[in-house]
N, C-alpha and C positions, 0 to 999 in steps of 0.2 A: 644545588638548589638555592634559589633566591628566597630567603626566609620572609621577606617582606612582600612577596608576590601576592597579588589579589587572585581570586578564583578565575577559572576559565568558564565562560558561559557557552553552553551548547544549545542551539535553537533547533529542536526536533529530536525525538527519541525513538527513531527507527533504528535499523541496523547501523547506519552511519553515525548517528548521535550516540548510541550506546557504546559502540566501539571507541569513539573518540573520548568519551567520558572515562571509560575503563582504562584506556592507555594513559591518560593524563593522571588519573587518581592513583593508579598502581605505580606511577613514577614518583608520586609524592605531592602532587598538586591537587588542590580542591577543584571540583567540577560541579557545575549546576546545570542540570538537565531541565529544559522547559519544553513541554509537549502540549499541543492543542487538544489532542484526544484525551479520553478518560483513562487511557492505558498506554504503556510503552510497547515498542516492538514493531510498529509500523506495518507496512504492507507485506513484509515477508511472512508474517504469522498467518496470513490468509491463504497461503499456498500449502497444500498437503506435502509437497516435496520441492526442493530447490537444488539448483546446480551449485557446485559440480558433483556433489556426493550423492544426489538423488535420495537424500534422507529427509525425514520430517524436520522442519525448522524448530519445532518445539523442543527438541533435544538440546540444541545449542542455546536456545532462549532460556531454558530452565537453568543452565549453567551460568549464563550471564546475569540472570536475576539473582542467583545466589551470590555472585561476585559483587553485585551492586548492594545487596542487603548487608553484606559483611564488611563493606568498605565505608567507614564513617566520612571519608572525604567526598562522597557523592551525595548530593541532595537532588530530589526529583520533584518537579512541580507539574502535575497533569492538569488538564482543563485550563491551560494557561497559555497566554500569548504575550509576546514582547511588543509593547505599545510604543516605546520611545527609547532611542539610544543617542547619547551625546558624549562628548569627550574625545579621548585619543588613546592610542596604545599604552597600556600600563594602567590607565585609569578611565574606563568607560563607565558612565552613569546610565543605568538601565531601569526602566519602569515596566513591571510585569503585571498583567491583569489576570486574576484567577476567577473563573466562573464557578458558581456553586454546584456541588454534587448533590446536596440535600441529604446525604447519608454521611454520618460522622466517621464510620469505620471502627467505632469502639467495639462493636460486636458484629459478626457476620449475620446478615438477615436470613431468615428461614424461607427457602423457596416454596415450601408447601403452604405457608401462610400467604405468600404473595400470589399464589395461584387463585386465591379468592377474589382478587382484583379483576375488574372488567376491562380496564383501559389497556390498549396496546398501541404499538408503533411499528413502522417498517424497520427491519433489522439492517442497519447500515453496514454492519460487519459482513453480512451476506449480500450486500448491494441491493437490498430491498426485495430479495427473492422469497423471504418469509417474514414473519412478524415476531416480536417479543413483547413481553409484559412492559408496561410503562415504568416499572421498577425492575431493573435488570442488571446482570453482569454482562459486560461487553462480549466476553467469550470465556471459555472454560479456564484458560490459563492467564487471565487478565492480571496484570500487575500495575498498580496496587489491586489486590483482590477484594474490591469493595463495590457494592452495588451503586447504581446511579439512578436518579429519578429524572425522567423526561417530563419536566413540569408542564410543557405545552400540551402533551397528549393526556396527562393525568386528569381524570374527571374530578369534579367536586366531591362526588360520592366516594370515590376511591381515596381522595385526600382525607376525608373524614374517617374512612376505614383504617388508613395508616395511623391516624392519630390514636385510634383505640388499640391497635396492635403493638405500637412502639412508642416509647417515650421520646422526648426531644434529645435525649442523650444518644439515641440511635438514628432517628429520622427527624430532620428539622426542615420543614418546608418554608421556613422564613429566612433561610440562609440568603445572603446577598453577595454580590461580587466584592472582591477586595483587591487592593493594589499593593504591590511590594516594590520597594526601591532598593537596588543593590549597586555595589561598585565591583567591577570585574576588570581583570587585566588584559584579557584577550577574548575573542568571540569566534566560535565556529558555527557556520551556517550549514545545518544538516536537515533542511526542511523537506527533502524528498520530492516526490512526484505524484501526479494524478494521471489516470488514463485520459487520452483524447476523447472529447465528447462525440460519441458514436451517433448521436441524433443529427449531427451535421452531415453525416454520410447518407444523404437522402436516397441515393440510388441503391443502397445496400439494405434498406428496409428496417433498420433498428428502430424500435419503438412502434412500428406499424405491424410487424410480424412477430408474434410471441416466440417463435423458434429461432430467431436471430439474436444471438447473445454476444457478449464480448469475451476476450480472453481472460480477464480478471474474474468474470462470472463463472467461466468454465473451471477455474481453480476452486471456487467454492462448491460447485457441483461435485467435484472429485474428492472433496474433503469429507472425512467421516463425521466431523462436527458441522458440516454444511447443511443446507436446507433439505437435501435429499438423502442424507446419511451416506454420502459417497457414491450414490448411483447416478449415472449420466442419464437423466430423464428429461423429456421434452416439457418445457413450461406449458405448452398449450393443453396437453392431455395427461401428463404424468407417465406416458409410456416410455419404455427404454429407447434411447436413440441408437439405432444400429448403423446408420450411415451418417457420417458427420463430415462436413466440409470446413476446412480452415482457410480463411481468406487472409493472406499475408498483406502487409503494408496497407492496412485499412486506414487511410488518412496519413500514413507516413510516406516519405519520398514522393510527395505530391505538392506541387506549388500552390494548390488551392487550399491545402490544409497544413501539414507539417512537412517542410521541404527536406528534413534530415532523417537519417536512419536512427531508430530508437535503440539499437544495439542488442536488445533482449528478445524481440518478438519471434524471430525464427526459432531460437532454441526453446522458447516457451511453447510454441505450437508443436514442435517435435516431441517435447515432453508430454503435452496433452494428448497427442496421438497415441503415445504409449499408455497413458491412463486408460484410454478407450479400449485399446487392444488387450490390455490386461483384464478387462472386465469379462468379455465374452469372446469366444473364437469367431462367432459369426458377425462380429462388428467389422466395419471398415472405415478408413479415414482417407480423405482426398485433400491434399495440400496444394492450393493454388498460389503460386509464388512468382515474384519477379526474379530474385536471386535468393538462394539459401545461404545465409551467412553464418557458417559454423566454423569457427577458427580454432586453431590449436588442438587441444585434446578433445574438444567437442566434436571434431570431425568424425571420430569413430562412432559416436552416438548417432550421427546422421547416416553413416554407412550401414549401421545395423538396421535402421528403419528402411533403407533402400532395399534391403534383402527380405523385408517382411511382405508377404503377398497381400496382406490386408491393408497396406498403406500405399497409396499412389501419389505421385508428384506430377502436377500439371503446370507447365511454365506458361503463365498468362495472367493478366490483370482482370479481375472480375468486373464486368461493365455494369451489370444490374442483377438484382435478386428479385424474383417474383414469387408469389405464394398461390398455391391451390387453396381457395377459400374453404373448400369442403373438408380437406384432410389436414390443412395447415402444413403440408409438405412444401419444400422450397425448391425453386428452379433457378439455377445459376447460368447466366449468359456470359460466356467467356471464350476468347479465341486462344487456342493452343498455339503459341508462337513457334513451337518446334515443328508441328505437323501442318500448321496453317488451317486446321479445321476449326469451325465455330461450333462450340459445344453448348448444349442445353441440358445440363445435368440436374437430376433430382436428388434431394437429401432430406433426412429427418430433421437435422439440426445444422445450423451454420454458426461458426465461431469467428468473430472478427478480431484479427490481431491488431488492435488499436495501439497507437503510439504512446510515447511517454512525454508528458508536459511537466516542466518544473513547477512546483507550487509557487515559486517566486514570480512566475509569470502572472499569477492572479493576485498574490499578496506580497508585494516587495518588502524587504527588510526596512524598518523605519530608520534608515541612515543613508548617507550619500554614497551609494554603491553603484558600480557600473555593471550593466547586464549586456549580454549579446542580443542579437536580433530576435531570439526565441525565448528570452526570459531567464536563461541560465546565468548564474553569477560569473562575471568575467574575472577570474582569479589574477590575471596579469595587470589589472588596472585599478586595484582597490587599495585602500589605506593600510598601513602597517597595523597589525594586531587583529585583523579581521580576515578569516579564511573560510573558504567553501569546501564542502566534502560531499562525495557521493553524487546523487542525482540532482542536487542543487547546482552542481558544477558542470556536469555533462551526463548524458545517458550512460548507464553502466549496470552490470549485473552485481550479484551479492558479493562475490569474491573480490571483484575490483573495488566495490564500495568499501569493503573492510580495509583494503590496502590504502585506499584514498584517505579514509578517515584516520588511519594511523599516521599518515603523512601530515594531515592537518593538525593533529594533536602535537606532533613533533614541532611544527612551525609555531604553534601557540606557546609551547614550552620555551622554545628558543627566544621568542619575543619577551617572555617574562624574565628569562635569564639575563637578557641584555638590560633589564631594568627600564624598559621603555614605557 
């Protein structure tokens, strides 16, 4: 180990960033995690189960949080963004902006007291499908486990109530942004992804028909800590969804939207069809697909669903979704390319398997980096000392992300060992 090595900066604290930080720190190097959200864990925490083990991600997350808390080589900055990077491998100068939380974290706030507040806000953790108090915990297992104040939605009356309930040692509504300047030896970009904007898929009715949702929203409906307590309910009337259509490649593999395959959508929809079938025997799922891409050990998962009489597979790209305005039921117009028949199928709920867009497509890293045509970091054309991991690099699932991040940590360590 190079005793003079500067820390490794990891931008993003989802599964990719956490993995890279732990691998580096447990090898003996200091790691600095910078996360724009108020909590670490990323998108994986929003799924009730994930591949390949089909177990709750909270189990592994809890273990990783324990490893982070017990390792003095890891520092975590939430509500933070990297504003400027300069320098070279071995000595990067970085400026970080930290937004105020307005809660100090000295003591955990009492939720029963906070219930007296009247202000609320859309719950972004549940993609706006329910609401939270304006002073809230992002989710049950949030780390750091500290409330945050949404200053924009907090009314003046509630601000005054907070001032009577808590001293400035606990809640300080006068907090301001701060800037931190650090020197690091290597940087790992682990900024993750966002779902493709389903509003752009005008023919599929998202935003116009309440019972058309996206695959990430479906994950929250199936989660026990989600907006419906884990029940698959229709947004229009709160009734149980008994017939659900899954529309694959909604915006993916489409020259008008995302030309590439997002790698995880097929398996996500197969997993969600299982969510539905496990709820009630009388439920049914129909999966409209171009190709089902289930590789390696995932193929058995696919074959198991093929044998389920409650799951049907229709090869065909959905041309349009229409709504019965009286019942809010949905009609899908699609040609079955195997039979040649044009179908007009009716469903209670439609789930769009929207694709994966790298966050770097919207917010590039403030350094001279090369990106491909879709916004993913081009790892083959970037300067020494700066490495991409996970979905910042290419579309990938959780297990591949973890391997990718381990590789990025190894490259960062090699860079520091060379003394560059």
